[in-house]
N, C-alpha and C positions, 0 to 999 in steps of 0.2 A: 504493500501499500506506500502512495505517495502523499506524504505532508502538503498541505497546502498554505502558504501564506495567508495571512488574515483576510489581507484585501481581498486574495481569488476564493478566501473561505464565506467572505461577506459575499460577491456575487451570485457565487453559486446558491447560496441560501437565497439570495434573491430571486432568482429567476423561476423558484419554485412557488413563489406566494404572490396570490393577489397583489397588485397595485392598484389602487384607486387615488387619485386627483384630488388633495383637499378643497381645492376651488370649485370644482364639479360637482365635490359633494354639500359645499355650500350654495349651491347655484349661485355664483357671483358673488356671493356679500359675503360673509364673517362668522354668520355661526348654522349648524343644525343641529337636529333631533336624530340620535341615533338609538333603535327600539334593538336592546335584546333579553329577549324571553320578558318577562313580565317588567323590567327594569326599561327605564328611558337615560340617555344618557344627552350632554349638549357637549358640544365640538365645538369650539372659540377657538380663529384664527385672530390673534392678537395684533394691533399695528405692529408689531417689530419681525410679524412672519413666524410667529411661533404659534404650537396646538396646543390649547388646553380641554379637557376632556372631563366634565365633572358631571357627578350623578345629581 
C-alpha cells in the first residue's frame, strides 16, 4: 500500500463526497434552513464569508 501525502488524501476524500455550493443553498442570500430528521438548522453566511450552522 502506498501512503498518500495529506493533500492527496484530502483530494481523494473530497472526490467521494457530495459538494454543495453554499450560495446555491441560500438562494443567493445569506441564510437557509436545513432539516435533519425532526430538527431544523439555520445556515448563515457571514459578511466575512464564513459559514455558521446553528440549531
